C-alpha positions in Angstrom: -3.1 -5.0 14.2 -4.5 -2.6 11.4 -1.8 -1.1 9.3 -1.2 0.9 6.3 2.1 0.3 4.6 3.5 3.3 2.3 6.6 4.2 0.2 7.3 4.9 -3.7 7.6 2.4 -6.1 10.5 0.1 -5.9 11.1 0.8 -1.9 9.9 -3.0 -1.2 6.8 -2.7 -0.2 5.2 -5.8 -1.1 8.5 -7.8 -0.2 7.8 -6.4 3.3 3.8 -6.6 3.4 4.2 -10.3 3.3 6.5 -10.6 6.2 4.9 -7.8 8.0 1.7 -9.5 7.5 2.5 -12.8 8.8 4.4 -11.7 11.5 1.1 -10.2 12.7 -0.9 -13.3 11.5 -3.2 -10.5 9.4 -3.6 -10.7 5.6 -1.8 -8.1 3.3 -4.2 -6.6 1.3 -2.9 -4.6 -1.9 -5.6 -2.6 -3.9 -4.1 -4.4 -7.6 -4.6 -7.9 -5.9 -8.5 -6.9 -5.0 -8.9 -5.6 -8.3 -7.5 -8.3 -10.4 -9.4 -11.2 -8.2 -12.7 -9.4 -8.1 -12.0 -8.8 -12.3 -11.2 -12.8 -12.4 -14.5 -13.2 -10.3 -16.5 -11.7 -13.0 -17.9 -9.5 -9.8 -20.1 -6.5 -10.6 -17.3 -4.4 -9.1 -14.9 -6.3 -10.9 -16.9 -5.8 -14.4 -17.1 -1.8 -13.8 -13.2 -2.0 -12.6 -12.3 -3.9 -16.1 -13.9 -1.0 -18.3 -11.3 1.5 -16.6 -8.3 -0.5 -16.8 -9.2 -1.9 -20.3 -9.4 1.9 -21.5 -5.9 2.7 -19.1 -8.1 5.0 -17.1 -7.4 4.8 -12.9 -10.3 2.4 -11.9 -13.0 5.5 -9.5 -12.5 6.2 -6.2 -16.0 4.9 -5.9 -15.4 1.3 -7.0 -11.6 0.8 -5.3 -13.2 2.2 -2.1 -16.3 -0.5 -2.3 -13.5 -3.2 -3.1 -11.6 -2.2 0.0 -14.3 -2.1 1.9 -15.9 -5.6 1.3 -12.3 -7.1 1.6 -11.3 -6.0 5.0 -15.1 -7.0 6.3 -14.1 -10.3 5.2 -13.3 -12.6 8.6 -10.0 -13.2 8.1 -9.4 -9.5 8.2 -11.5 -9.4 11.6 -7.6 -9.4 13.9 -6.3 -6.9 11.6 -5.3 -6.2 8.1 -2.3 -4.7 6.2 -3.1 -2.2 3.4 -0.6 -1.9 0.4 -1.4 0.8 -2.0 -4.7 1.9 -0.4 -5.2 5.0 0.6 -4.2 6.9 -2.5 -6.1 10.1 -2.4 -7.0 12.3 0.7 -10.6 11.5 0.2 -9.5 7.7 0.3 -7.9 8.4 3.5 -12.0 9.6 4.9 -13.5 6.6 3.4 -11.3 4.6 5.1 -11.3 6.3 8.4 -15.3 5.4 8.1 -14.5 1.9 7.4 -12.4 1.1 10.4 -14.7 3.3 12.8 -17.6 1.3 11.5 -16.0 -2.3 12.7 -15.7 0.0 16.0 -11.9 -0.2 15.7 -8.8 2.3 14.7 -5.4 2.0 12.4 -2.8 1.2 14.5 0.3 2.2 12.5 1.3 3.7 9.2 4.7 2.6 7.9 6.3 4.7 5.5 9.6 3.0 3.5 12.0 5.7 3.0 14.7 4.9 0.2 17.0 7.0 -2.1 15.8 8.2 -5.2 18.9 7.3 -7.1 18.6 3.6 -5.3 15.3 3.3 -6.0 15.6 4.4 -9.8 18.4 1.7 -9.8 16.2 -0.9 -8.6 13.4 -0.1 -10.7 15.9 -0.7 -14.2 17.0 -3.6 -12.9 14.1 -4.9 -12.0 12.5 -3.8 -15.6 15.8 -5.3 -16.9 14.8 -9.0 -15.5 11.3 -8.5 -16.2 11.9 -7.3 -19.9 9.7 -4.1 -18.8 10.8 -2.0 -21.8 9.1 0.7 -21.0 10.6 1.3 -17.4 12.8 3.7 -18.6 15.1 5.9 -16.4 12.3 9.0 -17.1 9.6 6.9 -16.7 10.2 5.5 -13.0 11.3 9.6 -12.3 8.3 10.7 -12.8 6.4 7.8 -11.4 8.4 9.0 -8.0 8.0 12.4 -8.8 4.0 11.1 -8.6 4.1 9.4 -5.9 5.5 12.4 -3.9 3.0 15.0 -5.2 0.2 12.1 -4.2 1.2 11.1 -1.0 3.0 13.6 1.0 -0.6 15.3 2.2 -1.5 12.0 3.0 1.6 11.2 5.1 0.8 14.9 6.8 -2.5 13.8 7.4 -1.1 10.7 9.4 1.6 12.4 10.9 -0.9 14.8 12.5 -2.7 11.9 13.8 1.0 10.4 15.6 0.5 6.8 13.3 3.6 7.3 10.9 7.0 5.2 11.5 9.4 6.0 8.9 11.4 3.2 8.2 14.9 3.3 6.3 14.4 1.1 3.4 18.0 0.6 2.7 20.0 -2.7 3.0 19.0 -5.9 3.3 15.4 -6.9 3.2 16.0 -9.0 6.2 17.4 -5.8 8.0 14.9 -3.5 6.7 11.9 -6.2 7.6 13.4 -5.5 11.4 13.0 -2.2 12.0 10.0 -2.3 10.5 9.2 -5.3 13.6 10.8 -2.7 16.1 8.5 0.0 15.2 5.5 -2.1 15.1 6.3 -4.0 18.3 6.2 -0.8 20.3 3.3 0.4 18.6 1.5 -3.3 19.8 2.6 -3.2 23.1 1.1 0.9 23.5 
C-alpha cells in the first residue's frame, strides 16, 4: 500500500498516520522526521537542510525530494509507505510520480482528512496551551489554514483527477476517524 495522508494542521494526520501505517505494515514517513533524522545524523543532505532551517527558510524542493527518495528506497518501504507532509507542491507531485514509477509501483490512494475550520482552530489553540506554544495565536492558526488550502487544493485536484482521493470526515473520536479511513482503504486494497 502506497499512500499519501493530507489534511490541514490540526486534522489529526500524525495520530492517524501511526494507526494506518501499522494496519498496513508500512512505515509512516513524515518530512519533519526525515529532516530531523538527516540533521541529527549529519548527512550531506541534513547539513544542507540545516542551513535553511536555521535561517527560518523552507528547505528547497531539491533537498526535500532527495531525502524522500532516499527514505522510500529503504528496505522497510518495499511493501509500501504512508507519506505525511509530502508532496506539498505540484513540482513535488511530479517528483513523487517518478520516484514511485522507478520502483515499478504506483500510488494506491490519497487520504484527505477533512475537519471544520473552527474545530481545527479550537484543537490547535488547545494544543498550543498544553504545549506552551505562545506563538500559536488564533490569527496565526487561521493563516496556516489559509496557506494549507491555497497550497494543497491544486494537489488534491490532481489526485482527484486520477481517482485516488478518499475524503474522510475527521470529526469525532480518534477511533471513529481511524475506522472511516480503514473502511475506505480496505476497498482500495481489495481492488
